[in-house]
C-alpha positions as CSV (number, residue, x, y, z in Angstrom):
1,M,0.0,0.0,0.0
2,V,1.5,3.3,-1.0
3,D,1.1,6.4,1.1
4,T,-1.2,9.2,0.3
5,A,1.5,11.6,-1.0
6,H,2.9,9.0,-3.4
7,F,-0.6,8.2,-4.6
8,E,-1.4,11.9,-5.2
9,R,1.7,12.1,-7.3
10,L,0.5,9.2,-9.4
11,V,-2.9,11.0,-9.9
12,A,-1.1,14.2,-10.8
13,E,1.0,12.3,-13.4
14,A,-2.2,10.7,-14.8
15,L,-3.7,14.2,-15.2
16,D,-0.6,15.5,-16.8
17,S,-0.7,12.7,-19.3
18,L,-4.0,13.9,-20.7
19,P,-3.7,15.6,-24.0
20,P,-3.2,19.4,-23.4
21,S,-6.3,20.2,-25.5
22,L,-8.4,18.2,-23.1
23,G,-6.8,19.8,-20.1
24,E,-7.6,23.2,-21.5
25,M,-11.3,22.2,-21.8
26,M,-11.6,21.0,-18.3
27,A,-13.6,23.7,-16.5
28,N,-14.5,24.1,-12.9
29,I,-13.4,20.7,-11.7
30,A,-11.5,19.5,-8.7
31,V,-9.6,16.2,-8.5
32,V,-9.1,14.8,-5.1
33,V,-7.8,11.6,-3.4
34,Q,-9.6,9.8,-0.6
35,D,-8.8,6.5,1.1
36,N,-12.2,4.9,0.5
37,H,-15.8,5.8,-0.6
38,P,-17.9,5.8,2.6
39,T,-20.5,3.3,1.4
40,E,-19.4,1.6,-1.8
41,E,-16.4,-0.2,-3.2
42,L,-15.3,2.3,-5.9
43,L,-12.1,3.1,-7.6
44,G,-13.2,6.6,-8.6
45,L,-16.3,8.8,-8.7
46,Y,-17.3,11.8,-10.9
47,E,-19.8,14.2,-9.3
48,G,-21.1,17.1,-11.2
49,I,-22.6,18.3,-14.4
50,P,-21.0,17.0,-17.6
51,L,-19.8,19.7,-20.0
52,T,-22.4,18.3,-22.6
53,E,-25.2,19.1,-20.2
54,R,-24.1,22.5,-18.9
55,H,-26.2,25.5,-19.9
56,D,-25.7,28.5,-17.7
57,Y,-22.9,27.4,-15.5
58,G,-22.2,30.6,-13.5
59,G,-19.4,31.8,-11.2
60,L,-21.0,30.7,-7.9
61,T,-21.5,27.1,-8.9
62,M,-19.5,24.5,-6.9
63,P,-16.8,22.8,-9.0
64,D,-17.4,19.3,-10.4
65,R,-15.4,16.7,-8.4
66,V,-13.4,13.7,-9.4
67,T,-12.5,11.5,-6.4
68,V,-9.9,8.8,-6.8
69,Y,-10.0,6.2,-4.0
70,R,-6.5,5.1,-2.9
71,M,-7.1,2.0,-0.9
72,P,-9.3,0.0,-3.4
73,I,-6.9,0.8,-6.2
74,C,-3.8,-0.2,-4.1
75,E,-5.6,-3.5,-3.1
76,I,-6.1,-4.6,-6.7
77,C,-2.5,-3.9,-7.8
78,D,0.5,-6.1,-7.2
79,N,3.3,-3.7,-8.2
80,E,4.1,-0.1,-9.0
81,D,3.5,-0.5,-12.8
82,E,0.0,-2.0,-12.2
83,L,-0.7,0.8,-9.7
84,R,0.3,3.5,-12.2
85,H,-1.8,1.9,-14.9
86,E,-4.9,1.6,-12.7
87,V,-4.6,5.2,-11.5
88,T,-4.4,6.4,-15.1
89,V,-7.3,4.3,-16.2
90,T,-9.4,5.5,-13.2
91,V,-8.5,9.2,-13.8
92,V,-9.2,8.9,-17.5
93,H,-12.5,7.1,-16.8
94,E,-13.8,9.8,-14.3
95,V,-12.5,12.8,-16.4
96,A,-14.3,11.3,-19.4
97,H,-17.6,11.6,-17.4
98,H,-16.8,15.3,-17.1
99,F,-16.9,15.4,-20.9
100,G,-20.2,13.6,-21.0
101,I,-18.8,10.1,-22.0
102,D,-20.9,7.4,-20.4
103,D,-19.7,4.0,-19.0
104,E,-20.9,2.0,-22.0
105,T,-18.9,4.2,-24.4
106,L,-15.8,4.0,-22.1
107,H,-16.1,0.2,-22.1
108,Q,-16.3,0.1,-25.9
109,L,-13.2,2.3,-26.0
110,G,-11.3,0.0,-23.6
111,W,-11.3,2.4,-20.6
112,G,-13.8,0.7,-18.4
């Protein structure tokens, strides 16, 4: 099990690996790390209004949120390479929801 600081670096690397054009399009979104989801076994969670559904998304609106859950991801990985891969897949999966891409499409694209 890697510590939180190391895991956060892996999440930052995954975000940095996104194409710059996507990064520029990400608007009003926070990406955070938590140990576990309080009630479900999840690797990640997107909460918010996808860009495809936003209409008048004003300045006082809370940011969308992507949460990456450290412990469940660490538990399914046997080494650093697997961990790095799973963090990247989870980050891409949840950020894709920000862009309005659903789970079915992600699975078809090999990201689910």
